[in-house]
NUMI-840152 format. One line per 10 residues: for each residue x, y, z of N, C-alpha, C. Coordinates in nm, 3 decimals, decimal comma, m for minus. Layout:
BEGIN
X:Y:Z:X:Y:Z:X:Y:Z | ...
This chain:
BEGIN
3,420:2,066:3,673:3,337:2,144:3,579:3,219:2,110:3,507 | 3,131:2,203:3,457:3,004:2,137:3,417:3,018:2,071:3,267 | 2,926:1,971:3,268:2,940:1,936:3,141:2,876:2,010:3,006 | 2,840:2,129:3,068:2,838:2,260:2,934:2,887:2,335:2,908 | 3,029:2,351:3,013:3,141:2,456:2,983:3,215:2,307:2,917 | 3,234:2,198:2,952:3,333:2,117:2,822:3,315:2,102:2,682 | 3,156:2,100:2,671:3,051:2,115:2,543:3,150:2,259:2,494 | 3,115:2,371:2,549:3,185:2,482:2,512:3,345:2,503:2,455 | 3,411:2,408:2,542:3,597:2,460:2,512:3,563:2,360:2,395 | 3,489:2,235:2,373:3,524:2,148:2,241:3,488:2,181:2,146
3,338:2,261:2,141:3,308:2,334:2,020:3,380:2,445:1,968 | 3,427:2,535:2,041:3,499:2,606:2,036:3,704:2,557:1,962 | 3,700:2,461:2,005:3,802:2,410:1,927:3,779:2,306:1,763 | 3,670:2,269:1,795:3,619:2,226:1,619:3,608:2,328:1,562 | 3,541:2,450:1,584:3,533:2,583:1,492:3,676:2,630:1,471 | 3,785:2,654:1,573:3,900:2,659:1,494:3,935:2,559:1,433 | 3,929:2,455:1,434:3,944:2,349:1,292:3,892:2,355:1,162 | 3,735:2,371:1,192:3,669:2,388:1,104:3,721:2,533:0,985 | 3,748:2,634:1,097:3,766:2,761:1,022:3,930:2,702:0,981 | 4,011:2,610:1,021:4,162:2,620:0,929:4,131:2,535:0,836
4,069:2,424:0,803:4,009:2,338:0,681:3,933:2,435:0,588 | 3,834:2,536:0,605:3,806:2,613:0,536:3,898:2,702:0,451 | 4,013:2,782:0,538:4,109:2,854:0,494:4,215:2,733:0,416 | 4,220:2,601:0,470:4,310:2,577:0,413:4,277:2,536:0,253 | 4,112:2,497:0,239:4,090:2,432:0,108:4,048:2,564:0,010 | 4,008:2,695:0,073:4,066:2,821:0,021:4,178:2,868:m0,075 | 4,273:2,809:0,019:4,402:2,884:m0,065:4,472:2,772:m0,118 | 4,432:2,640:m0,105:4,468:2,572:m0,204:4,372:2,485:m0,275 | 4,270:2,585:m0,338:4,165:2,570:m0,415:4,230:2,450:m0,518 | 4,310:2,481:m0,558:4,350:2,373:m0,683:4,343:2,235:m0,638
4,373:2,187:m0,511:4,433:2,080:m0,487:4,399:2,049:m0,345 | 4,267:2,077:m0,286:4,202:2,093:m0,164:4,238:1,964:m0,048 | 4,248:1,843:m0,129:4,263:1,719:m0,080:4,351:1,688:0,042 | 4,459:1,686:m0,071:4,610:1,654:0,007:4,611:1,769:0,121 | 4,578:1,921:0,092:4,608:1,984:0,237:4,518:1,968:0,351 | 4,394:1,946:0,322:4,332:1,952:0,396:4,363:1,813:0,506 | 4,359:1,703:0,461:4,420:1,589:0,524:4,555:1,623:0,590 | 4,636:1,700:0,540:4,764:1,757:0,627:4,710:1,857:0,723 | 4,608:1,907:0,746:4,625:2,017:0,835:4,526:1,899:0,952 | 4,414:1,844:0,899:4,331:1,736:1,045:4,429:1,645:1,096
4,581:1,627:1,029:4,623:1,520:1,131:4,716:1,547:1,260 | 4,694:1,714:1,224:4,744:1,764:1,345:4,628:1,846:1,414 | 4,510:1,879:1,362:4,420:1,991:1,448:4,336:1,880:1,532 | 4,260:1,783:1,474:4,237:1,682:1,549:4,316:1,635:1,671 | 4,431:1,592:1,672:4,476:1,567:1,813:4,501:1,674:1,882 | 4,524:1,762:1,825:4,572:1,879:1,893:4,449:1,939:1,980 | 4,325:1,946:1,903:4,205:1,999:1,969:4,204:1,914:2,138 | 4,210:1,804:2,137:4,195:1,712:2,234:4,304:1,784:2,300 | 4,440:1,727:2,283:4,564:1,783:2,327:4,527:1,947:2,449 | 4,471:2,047:2,353:4,447:2,177:2,415:4,311:2,167:2,498
4,242:2,080:2,482:4,118:2,097:2,577:4,153:2,018:2,717 | 4,275:1,963:2,708:4,305:1,900:2,876:4,359:2,013:2,923 | 4,417:2,140:2,875:4,471:2,254:2,928:4,319:2,359:2,936 | 4,209:2,371:2,848:4,124:2,424:2,883:4,068:2,380:3,060 | 4,050:2,206:3,040:3,945:2,163:3,157:4,096:2,178:3,266 | 4,187:2,204:3,259:4,309:2,168:3,362:4,304:2,001:3,402 | 4,318:1,928:3,265:4,265:1,772:3,309:4,397:1,731:3,270 | 4,513:1,748:3,409:4,654:1,644:3,405:4,641:1,533:3,390 | 4,560:1,463:3,434:4,540:1,308:3,389:4,484:1,283:3,216 | 4,406:1,368:3,184:4,397:1,363:3,047:4,506:1,358:2,987
4,565:1,460:3,024:4,703:1,494:2,961:4,787:1,410:2,948 | 4,849:1,372:3,042:4,901:1,226:3,095:4,898:1,099:2,977 | 4,731:1,082:2,998:4,711:1,011:2,857:4,664:1,030:2,740 | 4,690:1,162:2,732:4,707:1,156:2,544:4,869:1,102:2,527 | 4,955:1,209:2,611:5,102:1,145:2,595:5,080:1,019:2,538 | 5,054:0,935:2,682:5,085:0,752:2,644:5,021:0,733:2,541 | 4,894:0,790:2,487:4,841:0,711:2,348:4,966:0,789:2,235 | 4,926:0,844:2,232:5,030:0,963:2,153:5,172:0,874:2,109 | 5,236:0,862:2,179:5,405:0,773:2,211:5,369:0,660:2,172 | 5,234:0,584:2,205:5,214:0,447:2,149:5,177:0,442:2,002
5,123:0,521:1,968:5,092:0,482:1,822:5,188:0,578:1,730 | 5,244:0,648:1,772:5,406:0,711:1,698:5,456:0,595:1,668 | 5,516:0,537:1,805:5,602:0,433:1,820:5,595:0,328:1,715 | 5,426:0,305:1,737:5,384:0,170:1,648:5,360:0,199:1,501 | 5,352:0,315:1,483:5,316:0,320:1,346:5,465:0,410:1,287 | 5,551:0,428:1,364:5,693:0,430:1,258:5,792:0,326:1,239 | 5,763:0,240:1,381:5,836:0,136:1,395:5,787:0,024:1,271 | 5,619:0,025:1,242:5,613:m0,058:1,099:5,676:0,014:0,973 | 5,657:0,168:0,979:5,720:0,175:0,881:5,856:0,155:0,827 | 5,939:0,130:0,939:6,040:0,133:0,907:6,087:m0,004:0,907
6,047:m0,122:0,922:6,058:m0,208:0,941:5,987:m0,322:0,820 | 5,840:m0,224:0,755:5,788:m0,283:0,646:5,825:m0,182:0,547 | 5,947:m0,162:0,502:5,937:m0,066:0,353:5,889:m0,043:0,237 | 5,715:m0,048:0,243:5,659:m0,027:0,110:5,576:0,061:0,047 | 5,618:0,016:m0,068:5,616:0,136:m0,192:5,459:0,165:m0,181 | 5,475:0,321:m0,183:5,336:0,396:m0,195:5,263:0,393:m0,314 | 5,157:0,417:m0,366:5,081:0,421:m0,484:5,164:0,510:m0,566 | 5,217:0,637:m0,508:5,293:0,741:m0,587:5,412:0,728:m0,602 | 5,504:0,617:m0,582:5,611:0,571:m0,574:5,682:0,565:m0,459 | 5,656:0,637:m0,357:5,752:0,689:m0,227:5,751:0,574:m0,116
5,837:0,569:m0,057:5,878:0,488:0,022:5,790:0,513:0,205 | 5,778:0,396:0,263:5,749:0,430:0,356:5,585:0,423:0,390 | 5,551:0,302:0,305:5,384:0,321:0,298:5,295:0,310:0,451 | 5,300:0,183:0,455:5,255:0,111:0,591:5,318:0,122:0,699 | 5,230:0,168:0,796:5,064:0,220:0,812:5,071:0,355:0,769 | 4,951:0,426:0,738:4,957:0,623:0,761:4,954:0,652:0,872 | 5,073:0,745:0,870:5,124:0,846:0,972:5,003:0,938:1,012 | 4,960:0,990:0,913:4,860:1,052:0,908:4,741:0,997:0,950 | 4,704:0,936:0,908:4,607:0,858:0,913:4,591:0,787:1,105 | 4,656:0,742:1,122:4,689:0,701:1,330:4,698:0,823:1,374
4,772:0,883:1,297:4,769:1,049:1,417:4,640:1,113:1,417 | 4,552:1,116:1,318:4,394:1,169:1,347:4,319:1,113:1,389 | 4,291:0,947:1,372:4,228:0,892:1,454:4,282:0,836:1,565 | 4,388:0,874:1,687:4,414:0,883:1,771:4,388:1,030:1,841 | 4,380:1,089:1,812:4,277:1,240:1,828:4,160:1,184:1,872 | 4,113:1,141:1,780:3,948:1,128:1,763:3,929:1,030:1,862 | 3,986:0,912:1,887:3,960:0,824:1,974:4,016:0,885:2,122 | 4,122:0,948:2,145:4,117:1,039:2,269:4,007:1,129:2,297 | 3,999:1,218:2,187:3,852:1,273:2,206:3,720:1,229:2,256 | 3,691:1,127:2,186:3,561:1,039:2,217:3,578:0,937:2,367
3,689:0,889:2,376:3,675:0,827:2,518:3,729:0,918:2,623 | 3,736:1,018:2,619:3,749:1,132:2,746:3,654:1,225:2,790 | 3,610:1,234:2,626:3,489:1,329:2,693:3,351:1,290:2,576 | 3,351:1,186:2,578:3,226:1,135:2,492:3,200:1,123:2,336 | 3,126:1,052:2,337:3,064:1,058:2,151:3,020:1,178:2,120 | 2,956:1,277:2,142:2,906:1,404:2,111:2,997:1,436:2,048 | 3,126:1,489:2,143:3,248:1,530:2,102:3,306:1,433:2,008 | 3,302:1,316:1,976:3,407:1,209:1,962:3,390:1,205:1,774 | 3,209:1,192:1,748:3,156:1,198:1,650:3,225:1,279:1,500 | 3,226:1,436:1,545:3,302:1,543:1,441:3,468:1,473:1,451
3,505:1,425:1,572:3,663:1,389:1,516:3,671:1,270:1,441 | 3,592:1,202:1,442:3,629:1,069:1,392:3,616:1,154:1,241 | 3,492:1,172:1,208:3,489:1,230:1,078:3,567:1,256:1,017 | 3,662:1,404:1,103:3,778:1,475:1,004:3,890:1,347:0,999 | 3,873:1,249:1,123:4,005:1,140:1,117:3,934:1,072:0,993 | 3,835:1,062:0,946:3,800:0,966:0,815:3,828:1,068:0,713 | 3,787:1,200:0,713:3,879:1,234:0,578:3,995:1,255:0,583 | 4,073:1,262:0,667:4,225:1,239:0,647:4,270:1,107:0,580 | 4,218:1,019:0,616:4,244:0,895:0,562:4,184:0,884:0,391 | 4,062:0,915:0,396:4,066:0,937:0,261:4,127:0,992:0,147
4,156:1,129:0,219:4,252:1,213:0,144:4,397:1,146:0,091 | 4,442:1,036:0,217:4,544:0,959:0,150:4,561:0,885:0,065 | 4,407:0,788:0,034:4,428:0,709:m0,037:4,364:0,807:m0,171 | 4,291:0,885:m0,195:4,283:1,008:m0,274:4,417:1,047:m0,383 | 4,499:1,100:m0,257:4,582:1,156:m0,300:4,720:1,031:m0,402 | 4,672:0,936:m0,344:4,764:0,820:m0,373:4,911:0,823:m0,282 | 4,906:0,868:m0,185:5,008:0,869:m0,086:4,983:0,721:m0,017 | 4,876:0,691:m0,008:4,893:0,558:0,078:4,780:0,410:0,001 | 4,778:0,322:0,039:4,685:0,225:m0,015:4,576:0,195:0,117 | 4,454:0,152:0,054:4,344:0,153:0,148:4,388:0,045:0,292
4,486:m0,033:0,267:4,538:m0,125:0,359:4,632:m0,009:0,485 | 4,685:0,057:0,427:4,759:0,138:0,526:4,706:0,276:0,605 | 4,587:0,298:0,589:4,494:0,415:0,627:4,429:0,293:0,719 | 4,389:0,172:0,696:4,270:0,121:0,807:4,446:0,105:0,909 | 4,521:m0,006:0,850:4,603:m0,006:0,991:4,663:0,115:1,081 | 4,631:0,250:0,974:4,715:0,338:1,098:4,590:0,397:1,166 | 4,441:0,402:1,083:4,321:0,394:1,197:4,300:0,317:1,306 | 4,343:0,148:1,263:4,347:0,085:1,379:4,460:0,138:1,529 | 4,554:0,138:1,451:4,677:0,189:1,535:4,660:0,339:1,634 | 4,550:0,407:1,565:4,506:0,487:1,665:4,442:0,534:1,748
4,323:0,410:1,715:4,229:0,390:1,788:4,281:0,301:1,879 | 4,320:0,227:1,893:4,371:0,138:1,993:4,475:0,143:2,103 | 4,542:0,273:2,027:4,637:0,350:2,165:4,558:0,424:2,186 | 4,437:0,472:2,171:4,422:0,605:2,274:4,312:0,495:2,333 | 4,249:0,356:2,297:4,129:0,318:2,381:4,204:0,204:2,536 | 4,342:0,212:2,483:4,458:0,134:2,607:4,481:0,246:2,723 | 4,504:0,375:2,653:4,545:0,478:2,825:4,412:0,573:2,821 | 4,329:0,577:2,737:4,223:0,664:2,762:4,090:0,618:2,842 | 4,068:0,690:2,954:3,949:0,633:3,091:3,858:0,792:3,081 | 3,733:0,778:3,093:3,634:0,906:3,047:3,664:1,009:3,188
3,653:1,139:3,136:3,670:1,242:3,229:3,537:1,252:3,321 | 3,628:1,270:3,466:3,531:1,249:3,524:3,546:1,420:3,605 | 3,473:1,491:3,585:3,489:1,616:3,656:3,345:1,699:3,722 | 3,328:1,742:3,805:3,177:1,767:3,880:3,095:1,662:3,943 | 2,970:1,634:3,920:2,873:1,568:4,003:2,833:1,489:3,895 | 2,827:1,358:3,929:2,784:1,285:3,867:2,648:1,148:3,956 | 2,547:1,173:3,881:2,467:1,088:3,918:2,425:0,949:3,831 | 2,466:0,851:3,902:2,466:0,697:3,815:2,345:0,601:3,867 | 2,268:0,518:3,795:2,202:0,452:3,885:2,278:0,287:3,917 | 2,276:0,209:3,986:2,339:0,077:3,996:2,219:0,009:4,060
2,231:m0,130:4,027:2,203:m0,250:4,059:2,269:m0,352:4,118 | 2,252:m0,411:4,172:2,312:m0,519:4,301:2,224:m0,619:4,295 | 2,287:m0,728:4,351:2,242:m0,841:4,405:2,124:m0,810:4,471 | 2,169:m0,671:4,629:2,064:m0,667:4,683:1,984:m0,537:4,690 | 2,049:m0,441:4,573:1,985:m0,353:4,625:1,960:m0,290:4,463 | 1,892:m0,168:4,444:1,901:m0,104:4,322:1,904:0,034:4,366 | 1,952:0,151:4,310:1,947:0,271:4,376:2,004:0,399:4,275 | 2,050:0,481:4,315:2,115:0,597:4,292:2,273:0,617:4,314 | 2,365:0,664:4,286:2,481:0,672:4,338:2,517:0,788:4,285 | 2,552:0,921:4,384:2,604:1,048:4,363:2,732:1,086:4,397
2,837:1,111:4,299:2,934:1,129:4,352:3,034:1,293:4,306 | 3,110:1,314:4,366:3,163:1,446:4,355:3,331:1,436:4,329 | 3,371:1,498:4,192:3,517:1,489:4,196:3,523:1,646:4,155 | 3,684:1,672:4,247:3,724:1,825:4,150:3,892:1,814:4,152
C-alpha cells in the first residue's frame, strides 16, 4: 500500500477524532476539559487500532495488542499496588490510566506509521494528560508515569510498517549504494 494511502487513512481517522472532540466540547461546554480527555483516551488508541484494519496490517494489530496489554497491566498493577489518593479525594491515582492509554496509542501510531502521524496523536495524548491534572483527577507525577508507561509499552513491541516499495541508502565497509526492497 502506498505512503499516500496510509496518510489518507490516518488523516481520516484524525478528522473523526477531531470532530468527536469538537462535539464533546460543544455538548459539555460548561466543563469541556474532563470530557475531552475522556474521549481522547479512547480515540487516540482507537485511531491506531482501526488503521491496522484499513491497511490490512495483521502484524501491526498484534503489536498493538501486545502494547495495550503491557500498558494496561502495568498501569492497573501499579494503581492497585500503590493506592494513592487523588487530588479530588478519590483512590487509585498513580499512574493515570487515561494518560497511559492515550500515550500508548500515540506511540503506536508514531512508531508504526511515522512521526508525521504521531505528532497529532501525541498532542491529543498530551491534552488528555493535561486535562487529568486540570480536573484534579491526578497529580502531575501520575500523568508523567502514565505517559512513560504508554510510550515504553509501544516502543518495546512496535516496529515500522513496511508495505510497498522502499528505496534506502546504505554505507558499508566496502560499498555505498541504494537498496531497493518490495514487501506485500
